[in-house]
C-alpha positions as CSV (number, residue, x, y, z in Angstrom):
1,X,8.3,-3.5,9.1
2,X,8.8,-0.1,10.9
3,X,12.1,1.7,10.9
4,X,12.6,1.4,14.7
5,X,12.3,-2.5,14.7
6,X,14.3,-2.9,11.5
7,X,17.4,-0.9,13.3
8,X,16.8,-3.4,16.4
9,X,16.7,-6.5,14.3
10,X,20.2,-5.4,12.4
11,X,21.3,-4.2,15.7
12,X,21.8,-0.3,15.3
13,X,21.2,2.3,17.6
14,X,20.6,6.2,16.9
15,X,24.1,6.5,18.3
16,X,25.5,4.0,15.8
17,X,23.6,6.0,13.0
18,X,25.1,9.2,13.9
19,X,28.7,7.5,13.8
20,X,27.9,5.9,10.4
21,X,27.2,9.4,9.1
22,X,30.4,11.0,10.7
23,X,32.4,8.1,9.2
24,X,31.0,9.0,5.6
25,X,31.5,12.6,6.0
26,X,35.3,12.0,7.1
27,X,35.6,9.5,4.0
28,X,34.5,11.9,1.7
29,X,36.8,15.0,2.8
30,X,39.6,13.3,0.9
31,X,37.9,12.6,-2.5
32,X,35.3,14.0,-4.6
33,X,33.3,10.8,-4.6
34,X,30.4,10.3,-3.0
35,X,29.4,7.4,-0.8
36,X,25.4,6.8,-0.3
37,X,24.0,4.2,2.4
38,X,20.7,2.5,2.1
39,X,19.0,-0.3,4.3
40,X,15.8,-2.0,3.6
41,X,13.8,-4.5,5.3
42,X,13.2,-6.5,2.1
43,X,13.9,-5.9,-1.7
44,X,10.3,-7.5,-2.7
45,X,7.1,-8.4,-1.3
46,X,7.5,-12.1,-2.8
47,X,3.7,-12.2,-2.5
48,X,3.9,-14.9,-5.1
49,X,6.0,-17.5,-3.2
50,X,4.2,-16.8,0.0
51,X,0.8,-17.6,-1.6
52,X,2.3,-20.5,-3.6
53,X,3.7,-21.9,-0.4
54,X,0.5,-21.3,1.7
55,X,-1.3,-23.0,-1.0
56,X,1.0,-26.0,-0.8
57,X,0.7,-25.9,3.1
58,X,-3.3,-26.1,2.7
59,X,-2.8,-28.9,0.2
60,X,-0.9,-30.8,3.1
61,X,-3.5,-30.0,5.5
62,X,-6.4,-31.2,3.2
63,X,-4.7,-34.5,2.5
64,X,-4.0,-35.2,6.0
65,X,-7.5,-34.8,6.8
66,X,-9.1,-37.0,4.1
67,X,-8.5,-40.3,5.9
68,X,-10.7,-39.1,8.6
69,X,-13.7,-38.2,6.7
70,X,-15.7,-40.6,8.4
71,X,-14.6,-39.7,11.9
72,X,-15.5,-36.0,11.0
73,X,-18.9,-37.2,9.7
74,X,-19.6,-39.1,13.1
75,X,-18.5,-36.1,15.2
76,X,-21.1,-33.8,13.3
77,X,-24.0,-36.5,13.9
78,X,-23.2,-36.0,17.4
79,X,-23.9,-32.4,17.7
80,X,-26.6,-32.4,14.8
81,X,-29.8,-34.6,14.2
82,X,-29.2,-34.7,10.6
83,X,-26.1,-34.1,8.4
84,X,-26.7,-32.9,5.0
85,X,-24.7,-34.2,2.0
86,X,-22.8,-30.7,1.7
87,X,-21.6,-30.5,5.1
88,X,-18.5,-32.8,4.6
89,X,-17.4,-30.8,1.5
90,X,-18.2,-27.5,2.9
91,X,-15.9,-28.4,6.2
92,X,-12.9,-29.4,3.8
93,X,-13.4,-26.3,1.8
94,X,-13.4,-24.0,4.7
95,X,-10.6,-25.9,6.4
96,X,-8.6,-25.4,3.4
97,X,-9.2,-21.8,3.0
98,X,-8.3,-21.3,6.5
99,X,-5.3,-23.1,6.2
100,X,-4.3,-20.8,3.3
101,X,-4.8,-17.9,5.3
102,X,-2.9,-19.2,8.4
103,X,-0.2,-20.3,5.8
104,X,0.1,-17.0,4.2
105,X,0.4,-15.2,7.4
106,X,3.3,-17.8,8.5
107,X,5.1,-17.2,5.3
108,X,5.3,-13.7,6.1
109,X,7.7,-14.3,8.8
110,X,11.2,-13.6,7.8
111,X,12.6,-16.9,8.9
112,X,9.9,-18.8,7.0
113,X,10.7,-16.1,3.8
114,X,14.1,-17.1,3.6
115,X,13.3,-20.7,3.6
116,X,10.6,-20.6,0.6
117,X,12.0,-18.0,-1.6
118,X,14.5,-19.5,-4.1
119,X,18.1,-18.0,-3.6
120,X,18.3,-16.8,-7.1
121,X,15.0,-14.9,-6.8
122,X,16.4,-13.2,-3.6
123,X,19.6,-12.0,-5.2
124,X,17.8,-10.9,-8.4
125,X,15.5,-8.8,-6.2
126,X,18.2,-7.4,-4.2
127,X,20.0,-6.1,-7.3
128,X,16.9,-5.1,-8.8
129,X,16.1,-3.0,-5.7
130,X,19.6,-1.6,-5.3
131,X,19.8,-0.1,-8.9
132,X,16.1,1.1,-8.3
133,X,17.4,3.4,-5.4
134,X,20.7,4.3,-7.3
135,X,18.5,5.8,-9.9
136,X,15.6,7.3,-7.8
137,X,18.1,8.9,-5.3
138,X,20.2,10.5,-8.0
139,X,23.5,8.9,-7.3
140,X,24.1,8.7,-10.9
141,X,23.8,12.5,-11.1
142,X,27.0,13.6,-9.2
143,X,29.7,15.9,-11.3
144,X,32.2,13.2,-12.1
145,X,29.7,10.4,-12.1
146,X,32.0,9.2,-8.9
147,X,29.1,8.0,-6.6
148,X,28.6,4.7,-5.0
149,X,25.8,3.0,-3.2
150,X,26.2,0.7,-0.4
151,X,22.9,-1.2,-0.1
152,X,21.7,-3.7,2.5
153,X,18.7,-5.9,2.4
154,X,17.7,-7.3,5.8
155,X,15.3,-10.0,5.0
156,X,17.7,-11.5,2.3
157,X,20.8,-10.8,3.9
158,X,22.4,-9.5,1.1
159,X,24.8,-6.5,0.2
160,X,25.1,-4.7,-2.9
161,X,27.7,-2.1,-3.8
162,X,27.0,-0.1,-7.1
163,X,29.3,2.4,-8.5
164,X,28.5,5.0,-11.0
165,X,30.1,4.8,-14.5
166,X,32.9,7.3,-13.8
167,X,34.2,4.9,-11.0
168,X,33.6,1.7,-13.0
169,X,36.1,3.0,-15.6
170,X,38.8,3.2,-13.2
171,X,37.9,0.5,-10.4
172,X,36.8,-3.2,-10.8
173,X,33.6,-4.2,-9.4
174,X,35.6,-7.5,-7.9
175,X,36.9,-4.8,-5.4
176,X,33.6,-3.6,-4.3
177,X,32.2,-7.2,-4.0
178,X,34.6,-8.2,-1.5
179,X,34.0,-4.8,0.5
180,X,30.3,-6.0,0.2
181,X,31.0,-9.6,1.4
182,X,33.0,-8.1,4.4
183,X,30.1,-5.9,5.3
184,X,27.6,-9.0,5.1
185,X,29.9,-11.0,7.1
186,X,29.9,-8.2,9.8
187,X,26.2,-7.9,9.9
188,X,26.0,-11.7,10.4
189,X,28.3,-11.6,13.1
190,X,26.1,-8.9,15.0
191,X,28.8,-6.3,14.5
192,X,26.8,-4.0,11.8
193,X,28.2,-0.6,13.1
194,X,31.7,-1.6,12.7
195,X,30.9,-3.6,9.3
196,X,29.5,-0.2,8.0
197,X,32.2,1.8,9.1
198,X,35.0,-0.4,7.8
199,X,33.1,-0.6,4.5
200,X,32.9,3.3,4.2
201,X,36.7,3.7,5.2
202,X,37.4,1.0,2.3
203,X,35.4,2.7,-0.1
204,X,36.7,6.1,0.8
205,X,40.3,5.0,0.3
206,X,39.7,3.5,-3.3
207,X,37.6,6.7,-4.1
208,X,40.5,8.8,-2.7
209,X,43.1,7.1,-4.6
210,X,41.1,7.6,-8.2
211,X,39.2,10.6,-7.3
212,X,41.0,12.6,-4.8
213,X,39.7,15.7,-3.3
214,X,39.8,19.3,-5.1
215,X,39.6,22.8,-3.6
216,X,36.0,22.9,-4.2
217,X,34.4,19.8,-3.0
218,X,30.6,20.0,-2.7
219,X,28.8,17.2,-0.9
220,X,26.3,16.2,-3.3
221,X,24.5,13.4,-1.6
222,X,23.3,12.9,1.8
223,X,25.7,11.2,4.2
224,X,23.6,9.1,6.4
225,X,22.3,5.8,6.3
226,X,18.9,5.9,4.5
227,X,15.9,3.6,5.7
228,X,14.0,2.7,2.7
229,X,10.0,1.5,2.6
230,X,9.3,-1.3,0.4
């Protein structure tokens, strides 16, 4: 999924992205904490589940065709003078293979992906991807270990807020989870920009309370919404 298409699906414009960036900058003025934002189309490829579902789909097609074996053979006889013994097995084999290919492409459509992937697997994948970005982007390396990540995964429709160790000692995770749920609700309602800005402001207020700004307040992390590739 391209960046442009993802932003369209999640209902964010370039001007919205700018407003979100400015909101982060404003929130960080009153705290030494750092707020990082990330958005990804999906947190995993889910190829196993897509292939498994495609195989089940092909199995259903194969089973539905079995009662029509005589009709299929008769149809072949109308077009060819002789019908070898291998024609019917070959027909079923090729049809099953084609059904698997078609099924696999269908299962890559987000709507079907959400249906076939077990909910616990999606939640686990989003959490793992969020922690991976938290580590790869260096959010854990801020001076006071006061960085947080607001992570949104579009396919799974899940939001995670991960706080560094310095924050975790002072602010319970339950508060971040409430903000994450509110953001998810805003995105679901089609108010993605407002949801992000509200979450940023709430995070900023909590950070300002426990990590107030100092005379020297360097900006240690990018302020804008980062679009991740899978």
